N, C-alpha and C positions, 0 to 999 in steps of 0.2 A: 784800164778797166780792171785789169790785176791791179797792179798800184792800186786803188779804189778800194778793192778787195782783202789788198792787203793791211788797209789802215783800218777800216774797217774793222779788221780784227783783232791788230793789234787794241786800240779803243777799248773793246769788249774785253780782252786782258786787260787792262788798267783799271779796268772797274772789278774784278775779283778781291775779294777779302773773306777771311775769317776768321772768327772771333770769339773769344769762350767767356763764358757768365757762370757764378754759379751764385744760389739765390740767398744763401747767406754766409757770413763770413766767420761769426761767429756761431758757435751750436754745441751742443752737449752731446756726450757721446751716445752713437747709440739714435743719434733723431735723424731721418729723411734728411735728405739734402738733395735738389734738382742741379743739374750741372748741363750745360748746355753748349755746342758747338754751332753755333751761326755760320751758313756758306753764304753770302750773297755774289748773282753774276754767272752760276754757274747753267750750260746748256745743257749738260748732262749732270744723271743723278751720281756722285760720286758716291762712293763706298766709305760706311763711317767708321770711322777710324776707333783704334784700340786706347784705352785711355786705362792708366795703373797708378796709382801711387800706394807707397809701403805705408801701411796703419789707415788705408779708407778702404771699405768695401764698396766699388765701384762698379754697374751692373748696368748696362743697355736697355736702354727699355723701348725706343723704335726712332723714327724720322717723323716731320710734322714738313712737309711741304708747301711751298705757293709759288705759282709761276705769275710775269707781267712783262708786256711788250712796250719796248719803248723802242723812239723813233727817233734816230739822230742822222743828218741831213739827206732825209728821204729815204733814209735805211731802216727797216723794222728789225728789232731784236728780242727773242726771247730769253728773259731773264729766270732763272730759278732762283727760287729762294731758301733754301734744307736748314732744319733746326734739329742735328741728332741732339738725344734727349737722353741722360743720365741719373741712376740714383745712386747719390752717394752718402753713407752712413762710415762715420768716425767708430774707430772700434776701439781706440783707448785718448784718453787727453794728452793732449801737445800740442803744439804746433806744425803743419802739414802745407805743403806745396802741389800743389798737381802741375806737372812740367806742363811747358809747352808743347804742343800736340800738331804731327804734320799731317796735310791734309790733301790726297793728289787732287786739282778739279782740273778737267779739260786740257791735261795733259802737263798743267804748273803745280807746282809745287808750292803748297802756301803752309804756315804755320801759325798758330793761335798764342796768345801771351803767356805767362804760368801763370793761374791762381794761386791764393792762399789762402789757409783755412787755420783757424784756432778751436779745438774742440776742450770741453771746461768739463772738467769731474762731474758726474753728477748719476743715479741711479737710473733716474728716468724722467720720461716729459709728460702730462699730461694738459688736454685741454690748451695747445701753445704752449705753455709755462712753465716755470721751473718746480712745479708742482713736485712733491716724490710721489712713485708709485708704488717702491715695493722697496721693502730694508731687508738685512738676514743678519743672524747673529748665529754662537755655538752656545750650547747648554750644556755645561758640565753641573756635576752632581756635588766635588769638592773641587775646592783646590789644593790638594796635599794628595800625595799617593807614594805607592813603594812603587823601588824597583821591578817589574815583573808582573805591577798588578793592572788585569782590566779593568780599565775606566768605562762606562756606557758615555756614551755623547749624544745631542742632539744637534743637528743641521737645522735651521728654519727657516725659511723663505717665506715672504710677510707680502701678499702682493694687495694693492688696493681692487677689493671687489665690485670697485665700479670699468673695471679694466679686463676687457676680454685677453686672459693668457692661459700658459701654456707651458711644459717643460719636457721635454725626456730625456735629457743628458743627467747625470750625475754628479754631484758639486765637484769640484776639486780644494783638495786639502790638503796639507802640509804640515811639518809640523817634525824639523831636525831634534830626534833620541826619540822618535814614537816610533813604534806602529802600529799601520793603521787598519782595521779591518775590512774585511769588503762593506760599502755600503749600500744599503737598501733601498728598495723602491720607496717614495715616501707614502706617509698616510694622507690627505687630507681634512685640515677643519676650517670652519667659521668662527674668525673670534674677531673682538671689539678690541681697538689699541688707539687709545688718547682721544676717544670718541670716535672711532672711523670703524667701520665694515673691512676687515682681511681676507682674502683667501688664502690660507695658511697648508704650508707642501714643510712635512717633519720628515726629516733623512732620518735616521737610528743606524750608527753604528757604536765602533770600541776602538780605541786608542791602549797601549804597552807600553809603559816608556824604558829604554832599553837602559838608560842612564842616570846618575843622581845628578842632581842641581834643580835651576830654575829653567826650569823646559819653556818653551812657547809653542802652541799650538796655532796654528794659523800665522794668516785671517785666511782665509776660504772663499774662493768664488763660486755661485752657483747662476749657470747659466738660464734663462730662461726666455718666451718669444709673450709678446704682447701685443694686442692690437689697439693703438692708443687714437685718440681721435685727432680729424683733420684740424688743420687750422683755421679758421673763423677768414671771411674777407678780406675785414681790415689790417688783418696781423700777414704775417709774410708766409705766402703760397707754398703749400708744397710740392711734390711732384706729379699726386694722384689728382689736383685742383686740372692738370688738363682735364677730365672727365667733368658731370655738372655735379655739383653740391649736390644737388637734392637725389641722387641716384638712391632710389628704395628706401627714400625718406629714412635713411639710417644716418646719424651723427654720428657715430662710430665704424661708416665705411672705410677701411682702411686697411692699406698693407700691411701684415706684421711683420711686427720690428725686433730683430735683434739686441737685451740687455742682459748683463751680467751686474749682479746684488754681491757686492762685499763684506763680508763680515770682520768684525775686530779681531784682531788676535788675541789670547787667553794663554794666562802665564799659570803652570803649574810647577809647585813645590817640592822634587822627586825625591825622596828619601832612601838612602842605601838599605838594603836587607842585611838586619847583624849579624858579624860575626859569634858572639856569643850566643852558645843555646846552639848552634846548626846541626841536627843529627847527618850524622855519617850517611843516610839512605837518602839527604834530601837531594831534589832532581830539578827544584825551579820553580815547583806549584805553591803558587800564590792564590788563594783566594780560602773559601768556606769550606770544605768538603766531607765525605762517610766513605768511608767502603767495607765492603764484604766479598767474599770470595765461595766457591763453589765446584766443587772436581768431580770428576765421574770418568772412569768407573768404579765405584764401588770396591772391585778387590780382581787385582791386577795378579802377575806372576813377575818376580823378577826381571827386569830388562824391556817389560811393557810400560808404553806409556799412559801417564795420569792426568788429561785434560785441564789445567785450573783455567774456570774463569773469573776474573776477579773485575769488579765494576765500584770504580770509584763515581761518585753522584757529587754534585756542589753546583757551587756557580765560583767561576775564577778562570785565571788564565789555561786554559784545555792543549790549548796548542803550544806549552813549552813543558807539558806535562810528561815526567817521564814515569815507565812501570812501574808498580811496587816489587820489591824483591824480595830472596827466598831468607826469613830470618836465621834458619839455622838449615846448612847447604848439605851439612852432613851425610853421608848415603844416599844426596841425591843428585842429579845430572838436570841441570834447566837450559830450554831453549830459546833462542831468542821470540820474543812474543809478537801477536799479532796485535789490531786494537784496530775499535771501530768506535764513532760516536754519535749520540743521537742527542742532537740539541733540544732541547726547552723554550728555546727563542729564539727571535728572527737572526741576530747578532750573535749567537752563538757562542756565549759567554756563562749559560745554564744548562744543564743536560747529566749525560751521565757518558761514561767512557768505559767502553770495555775493554778488558785485554786480556788473551786467551795464551796460556804456556804450556808447553809442554815439558810434563820433569816425569823423570825416569827414576824409578828406586831400584836403587844398587844394592840394596841390601833388605832383608824385612823388615817391614813395619808397618806399624798398627793404627797410626791417623797423620791427614792428611794433609798435605806439608803448608804448612802458614808464612804469609806473607806481609810484610811491612811498608809501612808508606809516611811519608814524611812530606804536609803544608806550610808555609806562611801564615797569619790568618791575620791580616792588615787591620784589625777589629781592634782584637785583644792583642797584636801586634808584639806574638811569640810563635814561635816553633810548635807545630802537634804533630806527635805520633801514634799513627795508628798499626793495630794489630790484624789480620784476622782470625776467625774462630776456629779453633780447631775441629775437623769430621774422622768418624772411625775412617779407618782405612784398613783391609787384608790383602798384604803380602804373603803371597806364596813361591814356593823355589827354591830352590842351592844357590846358594850362594856364592858366587866364580871366586875361589881362592888365586892368591896370590898365582902368577906367575910362573912356573918350573924350570928351569933347563931342558932342553929338547932333547925331546924323546928320541931312539932311535927310526931311524926312517923306515918305510915301507920296504925298500929294495936291502936294509939290514936285516928286516925281520924274514922275508923271504928266502936271505941267505940261510941264515938260520935253520930256517924249516928243512931244507933241503939237506945243511950240513947234518941235520940232526937222524935225519934218513938214511945218511952214509954210516953211521955209525959201527965198528966190527961190532959183533955179536959179542951178548953179555957170556960172562965166565961157566964154567957147567954147573959151577956149582949154586946160579944163579936161575937155573931151571930146574920146575918139579920132578922127582922121578918118573920112570918108564908105570905103566900099569899092566899087569899080566892077566888080568884075570878078567879072561876072552868069554867063560861064558864054555859051554858045550860046540867044539867043531866037529865038524866033519869032513870025515878025507876022503879025494873025490884026485883022478888022474885026469879032468879034461885040464887043456892047456891051459894057462895063465892070462892069456891074451885075448880065450874066446870065454875066460870068465865075465857075467855083468859085475860083479862087484870091482872086477877092475878097473874098468872104464868109471865105473860111479866113482872110483878113487882118486881117477886124473882129475876130477872135476874139482876135489878140494884146494891142490895148489891156485887149480885156476883161480877161483871164487878169492883165494888167498891174492892171487896178482890182481885180478882186478880193484880187488880195495885197495891194495896198495896205490893201485891208479887214481883210485876215486879220487882216498884222501888227501895225495898232492895236490891235485883236481882242486877239493873243494880248500886246499891250504893255501894256495896262492894264486890258483886263477881268480880265485873274488878280485885278492888282492890286484892283480896286475890291472885284470879288465878294470875297475875301478879308475886305477892310475892312467889307462889309455883313456876312458872317459873325459875325466880330469884334464888331459892334455889338448882333447878337441875340443873342449871349453874354451882352453885359456886361448884357444889360438882362434875362436872366434871370435872372445871379449878384445883382443888382440887388434880382431880386426875390424872392428866395432867403434873403437875407441880412436880411430883413427879419424872417422867419419861425424862422428856424436859433436857437436856442438860446445865448450869446454863448459863447463860449471853448471851446465843442464842437470839434471836429474838424471837422465838416462846416462852420461856421460859419469858420475861419481860411481852411480850405481853400478856402473862397469867396470869402474876402477877400484873401486872397495873388494866386488868378486873378484878380481884377477888377486885382490892382494891375499884373498882368504886362502883361495885356490893355488897359488906358490904356497901359504904358511901350510896349508894340509899337507903339498909334499912332503915337506918336513917333518911334519907333528904326528899326521894320522890320526890328524881329525875329523870330525866334520866340518864341511869347508864354513857352513850357515854359522856354527856354532864358534868361529875366532872373532877377537873382535880387535881392535887398535893394538889394546895392550898386547893381547896372546899373538899376534900377528907378526912384532917387534919385538918377540922372547922365544920365538922360534929360532930367529938368527941373530946370529952376532952383527950390530950393524954401528957403524959410526951418528956420534948427536946428532948432525942434519939430516940425515936420512929420518932415521926414528921419529923427527919431530915433522917429519912431511909426510911422512905415511901417517900420523895421529890426524893432521892437517885433513886429511884426504878422507876418513871415518867422518871426524868433527862433522866437516863441510856435509858431507851424503846424510850423517843424524840429521845435522838442520833443513834440509829438503825434505826427510819424512816426515819429523814432527816439529816442523816450526811454524808460526802462524800462516806462513803460505800453501801449508798445505804440501810441499815438496812443488811449488807449479810456476815459484815468482823466475824459477832459475839465477836467481843473487850466484849460490857456487862459493865453490873457491876462485879464492883470483890469481891460483896456479894456471899456467897457459896449458896447452894439450902434450908441447914438446918439453914442461916441467913434471906433470905428472907420468908420461912417458917415461923417462928417465929414470924418475924414482923406482917405478915398476922394476927398469931393466936390471939396476942396481940392489932390487931387492933378489929378483931372481939372481945375479952375479954371485950372492953373497952365500949360496946356496952351495956354488957351484967352489967357492974358494973355500966352505970350511967343510 
């Protein structure tokens, strides 16, 4: 009996088989195909195997199962036939192979045969034929341009209006030697082309050539999804023919299919910008522009900033545009500008760019600073220079003189004051003669110490002594007290510098203030009035230390007056250790002088 059952099992195992089949061996790119793995003779439902092939999008749809009873030598066996169904979509043109697939059935390892597929290049398929359902193109306004010129372009995707379609991705556009701007969301139109109705998706962008020569833009690929009609019964059936053809009576009832429409490349002849006549202040702006300027406030003191708002308006390559420059920087100190761009179109090649520049008058002025801006006009094929208009400005205050040799220190002046008090009395001939006209004198035998006048007279030298002490206190103590306050503040700043972020506004402000206090100890000047030149002039410094001190003051000024308003944290590139070393060298220069 055991032998009989073993023989029956062997017979059953010998009937197991697995085979693969593809609905079409030649198809178009993006076309839906049906791939089947049919397993015969299984007693238990096996697991669906994983199918993968490079260049093919393969997705498992589900199983189809049927069972039959077979009798062999009086023994009945239930055999199961299982068909695993997959959807296959070619992603590109070429020849592909779905490899042999391993299938585990009832403890037996089966293998299918490999299946070949040829995918033909095509845009799409409609009604089961090779009819084109979509096309794409690049539209350029001209085929010649200059280096740096912003060229507006359109990418157009035209889909047969009878096809239900959509897209949620941007076109893939490449071009060596071009900078490609952002591609904006498409605008949809209906157009009739060659007698057919199309839904047209128009993507707008701009490209800027970065080198001269004959450059190629594209091709571009635009992905979209379309719901194409199912194949008819007398044609090759698609995977969705598993269902009733008359579902909802909709001849378009089918799954969305992925397609890609590809444009033809476009050649653009790019000319270099001419070297002849190029202005010194040309920064790379190409287009057509205007310049306006506005400054505020209209009345300042020397050393106070004037904010200039310079607006460049027009059409061109705003992303490569530099700020206007001071026409005559004499007597002015300008800081790096901030900038803001407001486009007038969705692509960003027309609009207005405003530069905010802090400019500090160092001498008296009667007019706002003027700025120049140059650009290349590709239509006129020449450079154009613009100058901002002049506007009245009142600058008051005292101009700072050139730095003088360092005056005596506070300690030296205090010592001089003490020495002056200790001078010997002046010669007798410097004293006025005594006065004897006391008026009427009344005789008295009362002891002198008992007299009221005696004690009143003692108040005179006491008052003189108190006056001398007061004069000494007023002459020396305020200076000493101020020096002590500066010393305490220097200690606080030194401690803070060890914790502030290098390059931050707080760090640079504390570093500059510490240098001001050190310079004030040498010069006796108000620390707030000391700038880089005064700090350098107050000590004997080597060139490197002088340059680094000037760099600290400049970085602090940029954070206070530059476009970021002192909040961007860019600051100086010097590290904390480097700044502290500079301050220490400055302090030692006073001790060694």
